[in-house]
Legacy VTK file of the C-alpha trace (Angstrom):
# vtk DataFile Version 3.0
C-alpha trace
ASCII
DATASET POLYDATA
POINTS 296 float
35.600 -114.773 29.038
38.513 -116.574 30.687
40.642 -118.139 27.916
42.900 -120.180 30.199
40.142 -122.357 31.682
36.907 -123.829 30.434
33.860 -121.666 31.140
31.350 -123.018 33.585
27.845 -124.137 32.701
25.087 -122.493 34.713
21.678 -124.101 34.437
18.606 -121.901 34.402
14.851 -122.179 34.040
12.886 -124.919 32.368
11.113 -123.389 29.359
8.537 -124.570 26.852
9.947 -124.534 23.360
8.450 -124.932 19.932
5.442 -123.762 17.990
2.146 -125.625 18.040
2.296 -125.782 14.249
5.510 -127.857 14.416
4.523 -130.409 17.094
1.661 -132.813 17.603
0.579 -132.896 21.200
2.285 -131.147 24.096
5.233 -128.905 23.371
8.585 -130.130 24.704
10.252 -128.575 27.698
13.973 -127.857 27.864
16.262 -126.304 30.424
18.228 -123.160 29.687
21.989 -123.422 30.091
24.207 -120.348 30.248
27.842 -120.543 29.266
29.762 -117.270 29.392
27.664 -114.858 27.306
25.737 -117.550 25.447
22.499 -119.415 26.082
21.849 -123.022 25.068
19.023 -125.469 25.631
19.326 -128.883 27.270
16.939 -131.551 26.064
16.355 -135.204 26.786
19.395 -137.312 27.539
21.370 -134.218 28.549
21.905 -133.182 24.922
22.718 -129.531 24.336
21.190 -127.504 21.518
21.934 -124.045 20.226
19.125 -121.524 20.361
17.533 -120.468 17.108
18.642 -116.851 17.504
15.759 -115.500 15.434
12.747 -116.315 17.561
11.418 -116.721 21.066
11.693 -120.498 21.234
9.851 -121.117 17.980
7.528 -118.116 17.895
8.057 -114.743 16.190
5.651 -112.606 18.209
6.020 -109.680 15.818
4.736 -111.900 12.991
1.758 -113.550 14.654
-0.301 -112.516 11.633
1.805 -114.832 9.421
1.169 -118.534 10.084
0.544 -117.707 13.736
4.107 -116.459 14.101
5.947 -119.737 13.404
9.681 -119.185 12.938
10.739 -120.075 9.406
14.373 -120.484 10.425
13.941 -123.267 12.966
10.561 -124.264 11.482
8.963 -123.895 14.894
11.229 -126.355 16.697
12.305 -123.616 19.091
16.003 -124.466 19.016
18.976 -124.626 16.698
21.348 -127.439 15.819
22.377 -130.228 18.177
25.712 -129.443 19.847
26.171 -132.623 21.911
27.408 -133.168 25.422
28.390 -130.632 28.055
32.008 -130.879 26.931
30.891 -130.264 23.343
28.876 -127.206 24.276
31.731 -125.726 26.318
34.021 -126.152 23.312
31.331 -124.623 21.100
30.986 -121.601 23.394
34.754 -121.072 23.397
34.808 -121.220 19.597
31.967 -118.699 19.406
33.829 -116.374 21.742
37.000 -116.692 19.673
35.094 -115.924 16.465
33.470 -112.935 18.136
36.873 -111.604 19.212
38.296 -112.045 15.719
35.266 -110.328 14.180
35.534 -107.431 16.651
39.245 -107.055 15.933
38.547 -107.091 12.213
35.844 -104.453 12.551
38.123 -102.278 14.672
40.964 -102.600 12.162
38.611 -101.769 9.303
37.288 -98.738 11.178
40.846 -97.512 11.814
41.731 -98.064 8.157
38.721 -96.070 7.013
39.470 -93.261 9.455
43.052 -93.092 8.209
41.871 -93.107 4.603
39.347 -90.358 5.342
41.998 -88.301 7.141
44.280 -88.600 4.120
41.511 -87.560 1.757
40.503 -84.704 4.075
44.071 -83.416 4.228
44.342 -83.534 0.436
40.996 -81.757 0.089
42.008 -79.076 2.607
45.245 -78.467 0.716
43.365 -78.167 -2.579
40.652 -75.889 -1.150
42.270 -73.780 1.593
39.598 -71.039 1.589
36.738 -73.520 1.689
38.468 -75.566 4.398
38.876 -72.437 6.523
35.152 -71.651 6.230
34.142 -75.210 7.153
36.494 -75.195 10.144
35.273 -71.784 11.308
31.594 -72.756 11.109
32.311 -76.006 12.935
34.220 -74.114 15.650
31.337 -71.669 16.095
28.891 -74.495 16.674
31.263 -76.272 19.062
31.424 -73.023 21.045
27.639 -73.031 21.378
26.705 -70.602 18.605
23.305 -71.146 17.023
22.714 -71.767 13.337
21.211 -68.277 13.125
24.478 -66.812 14.464
26.507 -68.697 11.868
24.136 -67.719 9.047
24.364 -64.070 10.065
28.155 -64.233 9.839
28.674 -66.493 6.819
25.421 -66.262 4.879
22.809 -68.972 4.437
24.298 -70.592 1.327
27.842 -70.744 2.694
26.591 -72.019 6.051
24.483 -74.786 4.509
27.418 -76.056 2.453
29.887 -75.715 5.337
27.523 -77.617 7.641
27.486 -80.460 5.126
31.264 -80.232 4.714
31.737 -80.932 8.422
30.706 -84.559 7.835
31.500 -85.314 4.181
34.019 -84.187 1.588
32.557 -81.489 -0.618
32.844 -81.502 -4.386
34.916 -78.881 -6.160
31.719 -77.175 -7.308
30.361 -77.042 -3.754
33.640 -75.648 -2.436
33.738 -72.941 -5.118
30.102 -72.013 -4.516
30.660 -71.782 -0.761
33.669 -69.484 -1.152
31.802 -67.313 -3.654
28.689 -67.120 -1.475
30.773 -66.239 1.579
32.580 -63.465 -0.306
29.270 -62.055 -1.530
27.861 -62.166 1.995
30.898 -60.365 3.395
30.578 -57.705 0.712
26.910 -57.343 1.621
27.763 -56.986 5.318
30.440 -54.390 4.539
28.010 -52.474 2.356
25.353 -52.630 5.078
27.837 -51.293 7.614
28.520 -48.288 5.364
24.853 -47.633 4.629
23.262 -44.431 5.862
19.932 -42.693 5.949
19.110 -39.824 3.655
20.092 -36.610 5.447
16.596 -35.159 5.578
13.684 -35.062 7.982
10.575 -37.188 7.799
7.891 -35.787 5.454
10.567 -34.112 3.362
10.079 -34.321 -0.394
13.137 -35.692 -2.178
14.355 -36.466 -5.670
17.358 -38.665 -6.354
18.838 -41.083 -8.878
19.945 -44.633 -8.386
19.817 -48.291 -9.436
17.007 -50.754 -8.775
18.315 -53.627 -6.645
14.996 -55.248 -5.681
11.725 -55.365 -7.585
8.826 -57.556 -6.526
5.061 -57.614 -6.478
2.741 -58.976 -3.829
-0.993 -59.127 -3.207
-2.810 -57.480 -0.339
-6.437 -58.046 0.541
-8.915 -55.565 1.911
-12.324 -57.099 2.361
-13.211 -58.840 -0.889
-10.758 -56.742 -2.892
-7.308 -58.014 -3.847
-4.686 -55.486 -4.831
-1.338 -56.080 -6.549
1.364 -53.982 -4.864
4.872 -53.223 -6.042
7.993 -53.218 -3.865
11.026 -51.361 -5.181
14.382 -50.920 -3.441
16.853 -48.479 -4.960
20.492 -47.769 -4.142
21.120 -44.086 -4.682
24.238 -42.472 -6.097
25.690 -39.010 -6.480
25.289 -36.877 -3.379
23.203 -39.675 -1.823
25.839 -42.381 -2.260
25.370 -45.074 0.419
21.653 -44.360 0.817
19.065 -47.050 0.095
15.439 -46.094 -0.402
12.422 -48.383 -0.357
8.942 -47.739 -1.576
5.785 -49.793 -1.904
2.422 -49.030 -3.375
0.155 -49.213 -6.374
1.323 -46.143 -8.242
1.510 -46.718 -11.987
5.189 -45.807 -12.214
6.196 -48.468 -9.642
5.527 -51.447 -11.926
7.587 -53.211 -14.558
11.130 -52.537 -13.358
14.054 -54.954 -13.365
17.128 -55.278 -11.213
19.831 -53.008 -12.595
17.491 -50.388 -14.100
18.646 -46.817 -13.631
15.856 -44.575 -12.334
14.998 -41.199 -10.912
12.823 -41.474 -7.811
10.691 -38.736 -6.296
8.726 -39.105 -3.111
8.059 -38.115 0.488
10.125 -39.518 3.358
7.843 -41.653 5.522
10.276 -43.177 8.023
13.752 -44.629 8.576
14.306 -48.332 9.248
16.829 -51.168 8.954
16.567 -54.392 6.985
19.178 -57.080 7.639
21.593 -54.428 8.860
21.076 -52.046 5.921
19.699 -48.606 6.731
16.711 -47.815 4.516
14.887 -44.560 3.911
11.249 -45.391 3.245
9.409 -43.200 0.728
5.690 -42.851 0.212
3.768 -41.540 -2.807
6.855 -42.266 -4.854
7.175 -41.909 -8.617
9.837 -43.552 -10.714
11.063 -42.568 -14.163
13.671 -44.268 -16.259
17.023 -42.542 -16.260
18.226 -42.543 -19.849
21.985 -42.484 -20.323
23.391 -39.585 -22.286
LINES 1 297
296 0 1 2 3 4 5 6 7 8 9 10 11 12 13 14 15 16 17 18 19 20 21 22 23 24 25 26 27 28 29 30 31 32 33 34 35 36 37 38 39 40 41 42 43 44 45 46 47 48 49 50 51 52 53 54 55 56 57 58 59 60 61 62 63 64 65 66 67 68 69 70 71 72 73 74 75 76 77 78 79 80 81 82 83 84 85 86 87 88 89 90 91 92 93 94 95 96 97 98 99 100 101 102 103 104 105 106 107 108 109 110 111 112 113 114 115 116 117 118 119 120 121 122 123 124 125 126 127 128 129 130 131 132 133 134 135 136 137 138 139 140 141 142 143 144 145 146 147 148 149 150 151 152 153 154 155 156 157 158 159 160 161 162 163 164 165 166 167 168 169 170 171 172 173 174 175 176 177 178 179 180 181 182 183 184 185 186 187 188 189 190 191 192 193 194 195 196 197 198 199 200 201 202 203 204 205 206 207 208 209 210 211 212 213 214 215 216 217 218 219 220 221 222 223 224 225 226 227 228 229 230 231 232 233 234 235 236 237 238 239 240 241 242 243 244 245 246 247 248 249 250 251 252 253 254 255 256 257 258 259 260 261 262 263 264 265 266 267 268 269 270 271 272 273 274 275 276 277 278 279 280 281 282 283 284 285 286 287 288 289 290 291 292 293 294 295
């Protein structure tokens, strides 16, 4: 709005104002008057009124189910306070514009202050958690380059990715930062181990015996017709001459049940096939039997 000259008044349509619950008889009619970005109403005698600002000239259409939508701010009058003459309303509009500018400047200054405060806190956090900050920045850069969440999870691990994704918008706690770094290190170790994994150097259908450590033990149900069967899944990392080999077996054999992660076992079985799971080469055994390996 021009601050060196008074804004001009532009008169608009004649509108019906007020709610039937606030007036007896016909509702009054007033003319709209536009001054800069503001709308006023002109009533009898050329008096200018502010609009209510909360209703459509006395009616809240979204609340027609409550007292037929009468506005409780203007009590159905359809307008706000009396401003006065045209000169008064021009002065009022200028004052509103000035207040709006001051409010906008205040909001902008507050936003800049908060950004500066956040930047200071972020810098301090980055200095205190350099490894965590590097992970957050790397994940953020991957996504900015168009990488999918699945790509980032594959590289950093699900736990580290989830925390880093959150850290891109808020400051993480010390516990979150430590957990993210730990989870990332474990994921990298897992990836390195997967890269070094190999298949057992035998042909399919070969019978093998080896020793190793249980790394996964789980049970699951399978259904055949009306019969439900509890199956065991055991994954074992072998050692000795089969170092770097991971074998997997599933089934209902008696010796497959009751193991725990970390148990040392001897496994005997027939090679069924070779496959990969999350980058780790696995030799799949069938008709396997497991016995506990007792330390000397």
